[in-house]
Chimera marker file (.cmm) of the C-alpha trace (Angstrom):
<marker_set name="trace">
<marker id="1" x="154.957" y="117.468" z="127.419" r="1" g="1" b="0" radius="0.5"/>
<marker id="2" x="156.249" y="114.696" z="129.689" r="1" g="1" b="0" radius="0.5"/>
<marker id="3" x="155.784" y="113.418" z="133.214" r="1" g="1" b="0" radius="0.5"/>
<marker id="4" x="159.543" y="112.821" z="133.473" r="1" g="1" b="0" radius="0.5"/>
<marker id="5" x="162.073" y="115.193" z="135.011" r="1" g="1" b="0" radius="0.5"/>
<marker id="6" x="164.881" y="116.524" z="132.833" r="1" g="1" b="0" radius="0.5"/>
<marker id="7" x="167.258" y="114.030" z="134.436" r="1" g="1" b="0" radius="0.5"/>
<marker id="8" x="164.913" y="111.100" z="133.791" r="1" g="1" b="0" radius="0.5"/>
<marker id="9" x="164.419" y="112.217" z="130.188" r="1" g="1" b="0" radius="0.5"/>
<marker id="10" x="168.199" y="112.460" z="129.814" r="1" g="1" b="0" radius="0.5"/>
<marker id="11" x="168.643" y="108.933" z="131.138" r="1" g="1" b="0" radius="0.5"/>
<marker id="12" x="166.030" y="107.556" z="128.729" r="1" g="1" b="0" radius="0.5"/>
<marker id="13" x="167.486" y="109.510" z="125.805" r="1" g="1" b="0" radius="0.5"/>
<marker id="14" x="171.002" y="108.354" z="126.648" r="1" g="1" b="0" radius="0.5"/>
<marker id="15" x="169.788" y="104.752" z="126.785" r="1" g="1" b="0" radius="0.5"/>
<marker id="16" x="168.354" y="105.208" z="123.297" r="1" g="1" b="0" radius="0.5"/>
<marker id="17" x="171.605" y="106.632" z="121.954" r="1" g="1" b="0" radius="0.5"/>
<marker id="18" x="173.522" y="103.663" z="123.367" r="1" g="1" b="0" radius="0.5"/>
<marker id="19" x="171.005" y="101.032" z="122.266" r="1" g="1" b="0" radius="0.5"/>
<marker id="20" x="172.587" y="98.822" z="119.610" r="1" g="1" b="0" radius="0.5"/>
<marker id="21" x="169.324" y="98.362" z="117.674" r="1" g="1" b="0" radius="0.5"/>
<marker id="22" x="168.716" y="102.113" z="117.666" r="1" g="1" b="0" radius="0.5"/>
<marker id="23" x="172.278" y="102.762" z="116.464" r="1" g="1" b="0" radius="0.5"/>
<marker id="24" x="171.957" y="100.039" z="113.837" r="1" g="1" b="0" radius="0.5"/>
<marker id="25" x="168.642" y="101.433" z="112.583" r="1" g="1" b="0" radius="0.5"/>
<marker id="26" x="170.070" y="104.938" z="112.174" r="1" g="1" b="0" radius="0.5"/>
<marker id="27" x="173.232" y="103.647" z="110.493" r="1" g="1" b="0" radius="0.5"/>
<marker id="28" x="171.290" y="101.472" z="108.055" r="1" g="1" b="0" radius="0.5"/>
<marker id="29" x="168.854" y="104.257" z="107.205" r="1" g="1" b="0" radius="0.5"/>
<marker id="30" x="171.663" y="106.772" z="106.650" r="1" g="1" b="0" radius="0.5"/>
<marker id="31" x="173.664" y="104.363" z="104.482" r="1" g="1" b="0" radius="0.5"/>
<marker id="32" x="170.574" y="103.422" z="102.463" r="1" g="1" b="0" radius="0.5"/>
<marker id="33" x="169.617" y="107.050" z="101.875" r="1" g="1" b="0" radius="0.5"/>
<marker id="34" x="173.169" y="108.001" z="100.911" r="1" g="1" b="0" radius="0.5"/>
<marker id="35" x="173.368" y="105.066" z="98.504" r="1" g="1" b="0" radius="0.5"/>
<marker id="36" x="170.040" y="105.982" z="96.913" r="1" g="1" b="0" radius="0.5"/>
<marker id="37" x="171.222" y="109.599" z="96.558" r="1" g="1" b="0" radius="0.5"/>
<marker id="38" x="174.572" y="108.539" z="95.029" r="1" g="1" b="0" radius="0.5"/>
<marker id="39" x="172.880" y="106.198" z="92.545" r="1" g="1" b="0" radius="0.5"/>
<marker id="40" x="170.114" y="108.556" z="91.495" r="1" g="1" b="0" radius="0.5"/>
<marker id="41" x="170.066" y="109.606" z="87.871" r="1" g="1" b="0" radius="0.5"/>
<marker id="42" x="170.684" y="113.097" z="86.613" r="1" g="1" b="0" radius="0.5"/>
<marker id="43" x="166.986" y="113.497" z="85.828" r="1" g="1" b="0" radius="0.5"/>
<marker id="44" x="165.834" y="112.443" z="89.311" r="1" g="1" b="0" radius="0.5"/>
<marker id="45" x="166.229" y="115.775" z="91.049" r="1" g="1" b="0" radius="0.5"/>
<marker id="46" x="162.902" y="115.450" z="92.876" r="1" g="1" b="0" radius="0.5"/>
<marker id="47" x="163.928" y="112.071" z="94.279" r="1" g="1" b="0" radius="0.5"/>
<marker id="48" x="167.300" y="113.482" z="95.393" r="1" g="1" b="0" radius="0.5"/>
<marker id="49" x="165.548" y="116.356" z="97.155" r="1" g="1" b="0" radius="0.5"/>
<marker id="50" x="163.304" y="113.895" z="99.009" r="1" g="1" b="0" radius="0.5"/>
<marker id="51" x="166.315" y="111.810" z="99.990" r="1" g="1" b="0" radius="0.5"/>
<marker id="52" x="168.173" y="114.917" z="101.169" r="1" g="1" b="0" radius="0.5"/>
<marker id="53" x="165.151" y="115.905" z="103.275" r="1" g="1" b="0" radius="0.5"/>
<marker id="54" x="164.972" y="112.416" z="104.810" r="1" g="1" b="0" radius="0.5"/>
<marker id="55" x="168.667" y="112.591" z="105.703" r="1" g="1" b="0" radius="0.5"/>
<marker id="56" x="168.200" y="115.988" z="107.361" r="1" g="1" b="0" radius="0.5"/>
<marker id="57" x="165.200" y="114.685" z="109.319" r="1" g="1" b="0" radius="0.5"/>
<marker id="58" x="167.245" y="111.760" z="110.629" r="1" g="1" b="0" radius="0.5"/>
<marker id="59" x="169.915" y="114.222" z="111.732" r="1" g="1" b="0" radius="0.5"/>
<marker id="60" x="167.305" y="116.386" z="113.467" r="1" g="1" b="0" radius="0.5"/>
<marker id="61" x="165.838" y="113.422" z="115.355" r="1" g="1" b="0" radius="0.5"/>
<marker id="62" x="169.304" y="112.409" z="116.533" r="1" g="1" b="0" radius="0.5"/>
<marker id="63" x="170.169" y="116.002" z="117.484" r="1" g="1" b="0" radius="0.5"/>
<marker id="64" x="166.941" y="116.349" z="119.444" r="1" g="1" b="0" radius="0.5"/>
<marker id="65" x="167.655" y="113.208" z="121.445" r="1" g="1" b="0" radius="0.5"/>
<marker id="66" x="171.199" y="114.437" z="122.140" r="1" g="1" b="0" radius="0.5"/>
<marker id="67" x="169.824" y="117.806" z="123.278" r="1" g="1" b="0" radius="0.5"/>
<marker id="68" x="167.591" y="116.007" z="125.790" r="1" g="1" b="0" radius="0.5"/>
<marker id="69" x="170.702" y="114.344" z="127.223" r="1" g="1" b="0" radius="0.5"/>
<marker id="70" x="172.490" y="117.701" z="127.436" r="1" g="1" b="0" radius="0.5"/>
<marker id="71" x="169.507" y="119.376" z="129.094" r="1" g="1" b="0" radius="0.5"/>
<marker id="72" x="169.458" y="116.624" z="131.706" r="1" g="1" b="0" radius="0.5"/>
<marker id="73" x="173.157" y="117.056" z="132.371" r="1" g="1" b="0" radius="0.5"/>
<marker id="74" x="172.724" y="120.806" z="132.745" r="1" g="1" b="0" radius="0.5"/>
<marker id="75" x="169.793" y="120.302" z="135.140" r="1" g="1" b="0" radius="0.5"/>
<marker id="76" x="171.913" y="117.950" z="137.236" r="1" g="1" b="0" radius="0.5"/>
<marker id="77" x="174.817" y="120.420" z="137.389" r="1" g="1" b="0" radius="0.5"/>
<marker id="78" x="172.481" y="123.289" z="138.235" r="1" g="1" b="0" radius="0.5"/>
<marker id="79" x="170.890" y="121.237" z="141.011" r="1" g="1" b="0" radius="0.5"/>
<marker id="80" x="174.315" y="120.517" z="142.502" r="1" g="1" b="0" radius="0.5"/>
<marker id="81" x="175.467" y="124.132" z="142.265" r="1" g="1" b="0" radius="0.5"/>
<marker id="82" x="172.210" y="125.753" z="143.364" r="1" g="1" b="0" radius="0.5"/>
<marker id="83" x="170.110" y="123.192" z="145.227" r="1" g="1" b="0" radius="0.5"/>
<marker id="84" x="167.530" y="125.751" z="146.403" r="1" g="1" b="0" radius="0.5"/>
<marker id="85" x="166.685" y="127.211" z="142.993" r="1" g="1" b="0" radius="0.5"/>
<link id1="1" id2="2" r="1" g="1" b="0" radius="0.2"/>
<link id1="2" id2="3" r="1" g="1" b="0" radius="0.2"/>
<link id1="3" id2="4" r="1" g="1" b="0" radius="0.2"/>
<link id1="4" id2="5" r="1" g="1" b="0" radius="0.2"/>
<link id1="5" id2="6" r="1" g="1" b="0" radius="0.2"/>
<link id1="6" id2="7" r="1" g="1" b="0" radius="0.2"/>
<link id1="7" id2="8" r="1" g="1" b="0" radius="0.2"/>
<link id1="8" id2="9" r="1" g="1" b="0" radius="0.2"/>
<link id1="9" id2="10" r="1" g="1" b="0" radius="0.2"/>
<link id1="10" id2="11" r="1" g="1" b="0" radius="0.2"/>
<link id1="11" id2="12" r="1" g="1" b="0" radius="0.2"/>
<link id1="12" id2="13" r="1" g="1" b="0" radius="0.2"/>
<link id1="13" id2="14" r="1" g="1" b="0" radius="0.2"/>
<link id1="14" id2="15" r="1" g="1" b="0" radius="0.2"/>
<link id1="15" id2="16" r="1" g="1" b="0" radius="0.2"/>
<link id1="16" id2="17" r="1" g="1" b="0" radius="0.2"/>
<link id1="17" id2="18" r="1" g="1" b="0" radius="0.2"/>
<link id1="18" id2="19" r="1" g="1" b="0" radius="0.2"/>
<link id1="19" id2="20" r="1" g="1" b="0" radius="0.2"/>
<link id1="20" id2="21" r="1" g="1" b="0" radius="0.2"/>
<link id1="21" id2="22" r="1" g="1" b="0" radius="0.2"/>
<link id1="22" id2="23" r="1" g="1" b="0" radius="0.2"/>
<link id1="23" id2="24" r="1" g="1" b="0" radius="0.2"/>
<link id1="24" id2="25" r="1" g="1" b="0" radius="0.2"/>
<link id1="25" id2="26" r="1" g="1" b="0" radius="0.2"/>
<link id1="26" id2="27" r="1" g="1" b="0" radius="0.2"/>
<link id1="27" id2="28" r="1" g="1" b="0" radius="0.2"/>
<link id1="28" id2="29" r="1" g="1" b="0" radius="0.2"/>
<link id1="29" id2="30" r="1" g="1" b="0" radius="0.2"/>
<link id1="30" id2="31" r="1" g="1" b="0" radius="0.2"/>
<link id1="31" id2="32" r="1" g="1" b="0" radius="0.2"/>
<link id1="32" id2="33" r="1" g="1" b="0" radius="0.2"/>
<link id1="33" id2="34" r="1" g="1" b="0" radius="0.2"/>
<link id1="34" id2="35" r="1" g="1" b="0" radius="0.2"/>
<link id1="35" id2="36" r="1" g="1" b="0" radius="0.2"/>
<link id1="36" id2="37" r="1" g="1" b="0" radius="0.2"/>
<link id1="37" id2="38" r="1" g="1" b="0" radius="0.2"/>
<link id1="38" id2="39" r="1" g="1" b="0" radius="0.2"/>
<link id1="39" id2="40" r="1" g="1" b="0" radius="0.2"/>
<link id1="40" id2="41" r="1" g="1" b="0" radius="0.2"/>
<link id1="41" id2="42" r="1" g="1" b="0" radius="0.2"/>
<link id1="42" id2="43" r="1" g="1" b="0" radius="0.2"/>
<link id1="43" id2="44" r="1" g="1" b="0" radius="0.2"/>
<link id1="44" id2="45" r="1" g="1" b="0" radius="0.2"/>
<link id1="45" id2="46" r="1" g="1" b="0" radius="0.2"/>
<link id1="46" id2="47" r="1" g="1" b="0" radius="0.2"/>
<link id1="47" id2="48" r="1" g="1" b="0" radius="0.2"/>
<link id1="48" id2="49" r="1" g="1" b="0" radius="0.2"/>
<link id1="49" id2="50" r="1" g="1" b="0" radius="0.2"/>
<link id1="50" id2="51" r="1" g="1" b="0" radius="0.2"/>
<link id1="51" id2="52" r="1" g="1" b="0" radius="0.2"/>
<link id1="52" id2="53" r="1" g="1" b="0" radius="0.2"/>
<link id1="53" id2="54" r="1" g="1" b="0" radius="0.2"/>
<link id1="54" id2="55" r="1" g="1" b="0" radius="0.2"/>
<link id1="55" id2="56" r="1" g="1" b="0" radius="0.2"/>
<link id1="56" id2="57" r="1" g="1" b="0" radius="0.2"/>
<link id1="57" id2="58" r="1" g="1" b="0" radius="0.2"/>
<link id1="58" id2="59" r="1" g="1" b="0" radius="0.2"/>
<link id1="59" id2="60" r="1" g="1" b="0" radius="0.2"/>
<link id1="60" id2="61" r="1" g="1" b="0" radius="0.2"/>
<link id1="61" id2="62" r="1" g="1" b="0" radius="0.2"/>
<link id1="62" id2="63" r="1" g="1" b="0" radius="0.2"/>
<link id1="63" id2="64" r="1" g="1" b="0" radius="0.2"/>
<link id1="64" id2="65" r="1" g="1" b="0" radius="0.2"/>
<link id1="65" id2="66" r="1" g="1" b="0" radius="0.2"/>
<link id1="66" id2="67" r="1" g="1" b="0" radius="0.2"/>
<link id1="67" id2="68" r="1" g="1" b="0" radius="0.2"/>
<link id1="68" id2="69" r="1" g="1" b="0" radius="0.2"/>
<link id1="69" id2="70" r="1" g="1" b="0" radius="0.2"/>
<link id1="70" id2="71" r="1" g="1" b="0" radius="0.2"/>
<link id1="71" id2="72" r="1" g="1" b="0" radius="0.2"/>
<link id1="72" id2="73" r="1" g="1" b="0" radius="0.2"/>
<link id1="73" id2="74" r="1" g="1" b="0" radius="0.2"/>
<link id1="74" id2="75" r="1" g="1" b="0" radius="0.2"/>
<link id1="75" id2="76" r="1" g="1" b="0" radius="0.2"/>
<link id1="76" id2="77" r="1" g="1" b="0" radius="0.2"/>
<link id1="77" id2="78" r="1" g="1" b="0" radius="0.2"/>
<link id1="78" id2="79" r="1" g="1" b="0" radius="0.2"/>
<link id1="79" id2="80" r="1" g="1" b="0" radius="0.2"/>
<link id1="80" id2="81" r="1" g="1" b="0" radius="0.2"/>
<link id1="81" id2="82" r="1" g="1" b="0" radius="0.2"/>
<link id1="82" id2="83" r="1" g="1" b="0" radius="0.2"/>
<link id1="83" id2="84" r="1" g="1" b="0" radius="0.2"/>
<link id1="84" id2="85" r="1" g="1" b="0" radius="0.2"/>
</marker_set>
């Protein structure tokens, strides 16, 4: 999967989550999708479903990156508590 340790992956993921361009990109995409959903017509159910799916995918990407950070934190704690495991 990756040549990085859990702690290294966590550091990289955390850097992403704090990166202003990354944050801006997610915010803009979410706002754009929400606006398109709010302004869709009553006969555009297929478009609304696609927009809803895109919003859920954005959430999943963000959640995955956050889970990498959490896994790294857990690995660090485990290493401190049980250095020989």
